[in-house]
PyMOL Python script that loads the backbone (N, CA, C, O; Angstrom):
from pymol import cmd

cmd.read_pdbstr("""\
ATOM      1  N   MET A   1     -21.118 133.400-227.786  1.00  0.00           N
ATOM      2  CA  MET A   1     -22.095 133.457-226.577  1.00  0.00           C
ATOM      3  C   MET A   1     -21.378 134.317-225.441  1.00  0.00           C
ATOM      4  O   MET A   1     -21.982 134.761-224.465  1.00  0.00           O
ATOM      5  N   ARG A   2     -20.185 134.475-225.654  1.00  0.00           N
ATOM      6  CA  ARG A   2     -19.610 135.442-224.692  1.00  0.00           C
ATOM      7  C   ARG A   2     -20.028 136.987-224.872  1.00  0.00           C
ATOM      8  O   ARG A   2     -19.887 137.792-223.951  1.00  0.00           O
ATOM      9  N   GLY A   3     -20.473 137.285-225.936  1.00  0.00           N
ATOM     10  CA  GLY A   3     -21.202 138.598-226.339  1.00  0.00           C
ATOM     11  C   GLY A   3     -22.385 138.561-225.569  1.00  0.00           C
ATOM     12  O   GLY A   3     -22.763 139.633-225.096  1.00  0.00           O
ATOM     13  N   ARG A   4     -23.007 137.599-225.360  1.00  0.00           N
ATOM     14  CA  ARG A   4     -24.317 137.690-224.644  1.00  0.00           C
ATOM     15  C   ARG A   4     -24.237 137.568-223.209  1.00  0.00           C
ATOM     16  O   ARG A   4     -25.264 137.552-222.530  1.00  0.00           O
ATOM     17  N   GLY A   5     -23.261 137.494-222.779  1.00  0.00           N
ATOM     18  CA  GLY A   5     -22.889 137.317-221.267  1.00  0.00           C
ATOM     19  C   GLY A   5     -22.348 136.324-220.884  1.00  0.00           C
ATOM     20  O   GLY A   5     -21.481 136.538-220.037  1.00  0.00           O
ATOM     21  N   TRP A   6     -22.552 134.975-221.248  1.00  0.00           N
ATOM     22  CA  TRP A   6     -22.121 133.682-220.631  1.00  0.00           C
ATOM     23  C   TRP A   6     -20.621 133.714-220.413  1.00  0.00           C
ATOM     24  O   TRP A   6     -19.775 134.195-221.167  1.00  0.00           O
ATOM     25  N   SER A   7     -20.469 133.189-219.393  1.00  0.00           N
ATOM     26  CA  SER A   7     -19.107 132.970-218.787  1.00  0.00           C
ATOM     27  C   SER A   7     -18.684 131.567-219.316  1.00  0.00           C
ATOM     28  O   SER A   7     -19.154 130.602-218.713  1.00  0.00           O
ATOM     29  N   ILE A   8     -17.994 131.374-220.192  1.00  0.00           N
ATOM     30  CA  ILE A   8     -17.594 130.032-220.748  1.00  0.00           C
ATOM     31  C   ILE A   8     -15.996 130.024-221.041  1.00  0.00           C
ATOM     32  O   ILE A   8     -15.408 131.007-221.491  1.00  0.00           O
ATOM     33  N   THR A   9     -15.342 128.737-220.716  1.00  0.00           N
ATOM     34  CA  THR A   9     -14.100 128.438-221.160  1.00  0.00           C
ATOM     35  C   THR A   9     -14.036 127.127-222.038  1.00  0.00           C
ATOM     36  O   THR A   9     -14.522 126.045-221.709  1.00  0.00           O
ATOM     37  N   THR A  10     -13.387 127.387-223.157  1.00  0.00           N
ATOM     38  CA  THR A  10     -13.562 126.476-224.251  1.00  0.00           C
ATOM     39  C   THR A  10     -12.222 125.415-223.911  1.00  0.00           C
ATOM     40  O   THR A  10     -11.260 125.761-223.225  1.00  0.00           O
ATOM     41  N   ASP A  11     -12.359 124.265-224.447  1.00  0.00           N
ATOM     42  CA  ASP A  11     -10.959 123.235-224.341  1.00  0.00           C
ATOM     43  C   ASP A  11     -10.667 123.264-226.018  1.00  0.00           C
ATOM     44  O   ASP A  11      -9.802 122.487-226.423  1.00  0.00           O
ATOM     45  N   ARG A  12     -11.224 123.964-226.812  1.00  0.00           N
ATOM     46  CA  ARG A  12     -10.777 123.883-228.107  1.00  0.00           C
ATOM     47  C   ARG A  12     -11.472 122.918-228.914  1.00  0.00           C
ATOM     48  O   ARG A  12     -11.509 123.115-230.129  1.00  0.00           O
ATOM     49  N   LEU A  13     -11.968 122.016-228.478  1.00  0.00           N
ATOM     50  CA  LEU A  13     -12.355 120.808-229.244  1.00  0.00           C
ATOM     51  C   LEU A  13     -13.583 120.305-228.278  1.00  0.00           C
ATOM     52  O   LEU A  13     -13.876 120.898-227.239  1.00  0.00           O
ATOM     53  N   TYR A  14     -14.307 119.061-228.785  1.00  0.00           N
ATOM     54  CA  TYR A  14     -15.332 118.620-227.801  1.00  0.00           C
ATOM     55  C   TYR A  14     -14.831 117.528-227.273  1.00  0.00           C
ATOM     56  O   TYR A  14     -14.776 116.361-227.662  1.00  0.00           O
ATOM     57  N   GLY A  15     -14.347 118.269-225.998  1.00  0.00           N
ATOM     58  CA  GLY A  15     -13.746 117.214-224.977  1.00  0.00           C
ATOM     59  C   GLY A  15     -14.538 117.148-223.924  1.00  0.00           C
ATOM     60  O   GLY A  15     -15.711 117.504-224.034  1.00  0.00           O
ATOM     61  N   PRO A  16     -13.984 116.639-222.616  1.00  0.00           N
ATOM     62  CA  PRO A  16     -14.775 116.524-221.296  1.00  0.00           C
ATOM     63  C   PRO A  16     -15.333 117.738-220.683  1.00  0.00           C
ATOM     64  O   PRO A  16     -16.315 117.583-219.956  1.00  0.00           O
ATOM     65  N   ARG A  17     -14.803 119.082-220.883  1.00  0.00           N
ATOM     66  CA  ARG A  17     -15.053 120.170-220.490  1.00  0.00           C
ATOM     67  C   ARG A  17     -16.143 120.671-221.095  1.00  0.00           C
ATOM     68  O   ARG A  17     -17.060 121.204-220.469  1.00  0.00           O
ATOM     69  N   THR A  18     -16.114 120.520-222.485  1.00  0.00           N
ATOM     70  CA  THR A  18     -17.267 120.957-223.381  1.00  0.00           C
ATOM     71  C   THR A  18     -18.521 120.117-222.950  1.00  0.00           C
ATOM     72  O   THR A  18     -19.574 120.679-222.648  1.00  0.00           O
ATOM     73  N   GLU A  19     -18.384 118.837-222.933  1.00  0.00           N
ATOM     74  CA  GLU A  19     -19.525 118.019-222.498  1.00  0.00           C
ATOM     75  C   GLU A  19     -20.103 118.374-221.193  1.00  0.00           C
ATOM     76  O   GLU A  19     -21.328 118.359-221.074  1.00  0.00           O
ATOM     77  N   ARG A  20     -19.231 118.739-220.051  1.00  0.00           N
ATOM     78  CA  ARG A  20     -19.863 118.816-218.866  1.00  0.00           C
ATOM     79  C   ARG A  20     -20.512 120.255-218.799  1.00  0.00           C
ATOM     80  O   ARG A  20     -21.455 120.438-218.029  1.00  0.00           O
ATOM     81  N   VAL A  21     -20.093 121.148-219.486  1.00  0.00           N
ATOM     82  CA  VAL A  21     -20.740 122.578-219.753  1.00  0.00           C
ATOM     83  C   VAL A  21     -22.157 122.147-220.348  1.00  0.00           C
ATOM     84  O   VAL A  21     -23.193 122.281-219.696  1.00  0.00           O
ATOM     85  N   ALA A  22     -22.120 121.630-221.612  1.00  0.00           N
ATOM     86  CA  ALA A  22     -23.263 121.096-222.354  1.00  0.00           C
ATOM     87  C   ALA A  22     -24.276 120.556-221.362  1.00  0.00           C
ATOM     88  O   ALA A  22     -25.337 121.173-221.266  1.00  0.00           O
ATOM     89  N   ARG A  23     -24.079 119.469-220.604  1.00  0.00           N
ATOM     90  CA  ARG A  23     -25.036 118.752-219.846  1.00  0.00           C
ATOM     91  C   ARG A  23     -25.663 119.676-218.661  1.00  0.00           C
ATOM     92  O   ARG A  23     -26.844 119.557-218.334  1.00  0.00           O
ATOM     93  N   GLN A  24     -24.794 120.592-218.053  1.00  0.00           N
ATOM     94  CA  GLN A  24     -25.057 121.736-217.117  1.00  0.00           C
ATOM     95  C   GLN A  24     -26.036 122.444-217.738  1.00  0.00           C
ATOM     96  O   GLN A  24     -27.171 122.486-217.264  1.00  0.00           O
ATOM     97  N   PHE A  25     -25.689 123.093-218.893  1.00  0.00           N
ATOM     98  CA  PHE A  25     -26.783 124.089-219.772  1.00  0.00           C
ATOM     99  C   PHE A  25     -28.049 123.379-219.936  1.00  0.00           C
ATOM    100  O   PHE A  25     -29.093 123.845-219.481  1.00  0.00           O
ATOM    101  N   GLN A  26     -27.995 122.180-220.618  1.00  0.00           N
ATOM    102  CA  GLN A  26     -29.200 121.213-220.732  1.00  0.00           C
ATOM    103  C   GLN A  26     -30.302 121.440-219.718  1.00  0.00           C
ATOM    104  O   GLN A  26     -31.429 121.922-219.830  1.00  0.00           O
ATOM    105  N   ARG A  27     -29.464 120.823-218.443  1.00  0.00           N
ATOM    106  CA  ARG A  27     -30.060 120.625-217.208  1.00  0.00           C
ATOM    107  C   ARG A  27     -30.953 121.886-216.997  1.00  0.00           C
ATOM    108  O   ARG A  27     -32.183 121.928-216.970  1.00  0.00           O
ATOM    109  N   GLU A  28     -29.933 123.046-216.834  1.00  0.00           N
ATOM    110  CA  GLU A  28     -30.598 124.271-216.461  1.00  0.00           C
ATOM    111  C   GLU A  28     -31.842 124.918-217.358  1.00  0.00           C
ATOM    112  O   GLU A  28     -32.707 125.694-216.951  1.00  0.00           O
ATOM    113  N   LYS A  29     -31.702 124.441-218.531  1.00  0.00           N
ATOM    114  CA  LYS A  29     -32.770 125.022-219.452  1.00  0.00           C
ATOM    115  C   LYS A  29     -33.905 123.950-219.813  1.00  0.00           C
ATOM    116  O   LYS A  29     -34.712 124.159-220.719  1.00  0.00           O
ATOM    117  N   GLY A  30     -33.906 122.890-219.104  1.00  0.00           N
ATOM    118  CA  GLY A  30     -34.910 121.945-219.261  1.00  0.00           C
ATOM    119  C   GLY A  30     -34.976 121.054-220.571  1.00  0.00           C
ATOM    120  O   GLY A  30     -35.980 120.457-220.960  1.00  0.00           O
ATOM    121  N   LEU A  31     -33.719 121.066-221.189  1.00  0.00           N
ATOM    122  CA  LEU A  31     -33.574 120.393-222.378  1.00  0.00           C
ATOM    123  C   LEU A  31     -33.157 118.728-221.830  1.00  0.00           C
ATOM    124  O   LEU A  31     -32.899 118.386-220.676  1.00  0.00           O
ATOM    125  N   THR A  32     -33.198 117.809-223.157  1.00  0.00           N
ATOM    126  CA  THR A  32     -32.844 116.451-222.852  1.00  0.00           C
ATOM    127  C   THR A  32     -31.309 116.940-222.453  1.00  0.00           C
ATOM    128  O   THR A  32     -30.679 117.892-222.914  1.00  0.00           O
ATOM    129  N   VAL A  33     -30.952 116.064-221.537  1.00  0.00           N
ATOM    130  CA  VAL A  33     -29.443 115.993-220.946  1.00  0.00           C
ATOM    131  C   VAL A  33     -28.733 115.042-221.565  1.00  0.00           C
ATOM    132  O   VAL A  33     -28.668 113.937-221.027  1.00  0.00           O
ATOM    133  N   ASP A  34     -28.129 115.256-222.689  1.00  0.00           N
ATOM    134  CA  ASP A  34     -27.267 114.211-223.540  1.00  0.00           C
ATOM    135  C   ASP A  34     -25.776 114.660-223.689  1.00  0.00           C
ATOM    136  O   ASP A  34     -24.871 113.898-224.028  1.00  0.00           O
ATOM    137  N   GLY A  35     -25.621 116.051-223.382  1.00  0.00           N
ATOM    138  CA  GLY A  35     -24.126 116.304-223.668  1.00  0.00           C
ATOM    139  C   GLY A  35     -23.902 116.818-225.014  1.00  0.00           C
ATOM    140  O   GLY A  35     -22.987 117.598-225.277  1.00  0.00           O
ATOM    141  N   LEU A  36     -24.760 116.367-225.881  1.00  0.00           N
ATOM    142  CA  LEU A  36     -24.607 116.745-227.287  1.00  0.00           C
ATOM    143  C   LEU A  36     -24.913 118.113-227.810  1.00  0.00           C
ATOM    144  O   LEU A  36     -25.937 118.546-227.283  1.00  0.00           O
ATOM    145  N   ILE A  37     -24.378 118.933-228.659  1.00  0.00           N
ATOM    146  CA  ILE A  37     -24.819 120.137-229.052  1.00  0.00           C
ATOM    147  C   ILE A  37     -25.459 119.969-230.192  1.00  0.00           C
ATOM    148  O   ILE A  37     -24.798 120.037-231.228  1.00  0.00           O
ATOM    149  N   VAL A  38     -26.846 119.719-230.255  1.00  0.00           N
ATOM    150  CA  VAL A  38     -27.663 119.473-231.333  1.00  0.00           C
ATOM    151  C   VAL A  38     -28.639 120.777-231.648  1.00  0.00           C
ATOM    152  O   VAL A  38     -28.428 121.857-231.095  1.00  0.00           O
ATOM    153  N   LYS A  39     -29.429 120.635-232.329  1.00  0.00           N
ATOM    154  CA  LYS A  39     -30.086 121.777-232.862  1.00  0.00           C
ATOM    155  C   LYS A  39     -30.885 122.518-231.545  1.00  0.00           C
ATOM    156  O   LYS A  39     -30.628 123.703-231.331  1.00  0.00           O
ATOM    157  N   THR A  40     -31.690 121.924-230.818  1.00  0.00           N
ATOM    158  CA  THR A  40     -32.250 122.324-229.527  1.00  0.00           C
ATOM    159  C   THR A  40     -31.393 123.386-228.618  1.00  0.00           C
ATOM    160  O   THR A  40     -31.684 124.539-228.298  1.00  0.00           O
ATOM    161  N   THR A  41     -30.122 122.521-228.283  1.00  0.00           N
ATOM    162  CA  THR A  41     -29.419 123.030-227.355  1.00  0.00           C
ATOM    163  C   THR A  41     -28.605 124.436-228.201  1.00  0.00           C
ATOM    164  O   THR A  41     -28.457 125.539-227.674  1.00  0.00           O
ATOM    165  N   TRP A  42     -28.271 124.168-229.226  1.00  0.00           N
ATOM    166  CA  TRP A  42     -27.599 125.490-230.037  1.00  0.00           C
ATOM    167  C   TRP A  42     -28.648 126.559-229.962  1.00  0.00           C
ATOM    168  O   TRP A  42     -28.391 127.673-229.505  1.00  0.00           O
ATOM    169  N   GLU A  43     -29.783 126.230-230.394  1.00  0.00           N
ATOM    170  CA  GLU A  43     -30.819 127.416-230.474  1.00  0.00           C
ATOM    171  C   GLU A  43     -31.167 127.891-229.127  1.00  0.00           C
ATOM    172  O   GLU A  43     -31.417 129.093-229.030  1.00  0.00           O
ATOM    173  N   ALA A  44     -31.219 127.255-228.204  1.00  0.00           N
ATOM    174  CA  ALA A  44     -31.442 127.555-226.717  1.00  0.00           C
ATOM    175  C   ALA A  44     -30.190 128.674-226.325  1.00  0.00           C
ATOM    176  O   ALA A  44     -30.298 129.735-225.710  1.00  0.00           O
ATOM    177  N   ALA A  45     -29.036 128.073-226.881  1.00  0.00           N
ATOM    178  CA  ALA A  45     -27.824 129.003-226.376  1.00  0.00           C
ATOM    179  C   ALA A  45     -28.031 130.298-226.825  1.00  0.00           C
ATOM    180  O   ALA A  45     -27.516 131.148-226.099  1.00  0.00           O
ATOM    181  N   TRP A  46     -28.806 130.838-228.090  1.00  0.00           N
ATOM    182  CA  TRP A  46     -28.750 132.168-228.468  1.00  0.00           C
ATOM    183  C   TRP A  46     -30.122 132.831-228.021  1.00  0.00           C
ATOM    184  O   TRP A  46     -30.263 134.048-228.136  1.00  0.00           O
ATOM    185  N   VAL A  47     -31.103 132.053-227.525  1.00  0.00           N
ATOM    186  CA  VAL A  47     -32.089 132.668-227.057  1.00  0.00           C
ATOM    187  C   VAL A  47     -32.659 132.553-225.624  1.00  0.00           C
ATOM    188  O   VAL A  47     -33.567 133.278-225.218  1.00  0.00           O
ATOM    189  N   SER A  48     -32.048 131.568-224.872  1.00  0.00           N
ATOM    190  CA  SER A  48     -32.477 131.141-223.496  1.00  0.00           C
ATOM    191  C   SER A  48     -31.937 132.751-222.526  1.00  0.00           C
ATOM    192  O   SER A  48     -31.060 133.526-222.909  1.00  0.00           O
ATOM    193  N   SER A  49     -32.575 132.855-221.540  1.00  0.00           N
ATOM    194  CA  SER A  49     -32.031 133.875-220.538  1.00  0.00           C
ATOM    195  C   SER A  49     -30.821 133.352-220.113  1.00  0.00           C
ATOM    196  O   SER A  49     -30.553 132.157-219.981  1.00  0.00           O
ATOM    197  N   ILE A  50     -29.974 134.472-219.868  1.00  0.00           N
ATOM    198  CA  ILE A  50     -28.799 134.252-219.079  1.00  0.00           C
ATOM    199  C   ILE A  50     -28.983 133.925-217.680  1.00  0.00           C
ATOM    200  O   ILE A  50     -29.826 134.570-217.056  1.00  0.00           O
ATOM    201  N   THR A  51     -28.295 132.984-217.073  1.00  0.00           N
ATOM    202  CA  THR A  51     -28.569 132.882-215.503  1.00  0.00           C
ATOM    203  C   THR A  51     -27.126 132.522-215.176  1.00  0.00           C
ATOM    204  O   THR A  51     -26.789 132.323-214.009  1.00  0.00           O
TER     205      THR A  51
END
""", "prot")
cmd.dss("prot")
cmd.show_as("cartoon", "prot")
cmd.util.cbc("prot")
cmd.orient("prot")
């Protein structure tokens, strides 16, 4: 994702920071906001416009 221009900081596991970023991303992209990296979230991360 960094290669696509996303500015992200990982916590090296699925911790609170990861969940917060996932929820923000889902909200921004109009996805179901659950904080989980399911298929729709994963796919959106690779094809959605970078904002």
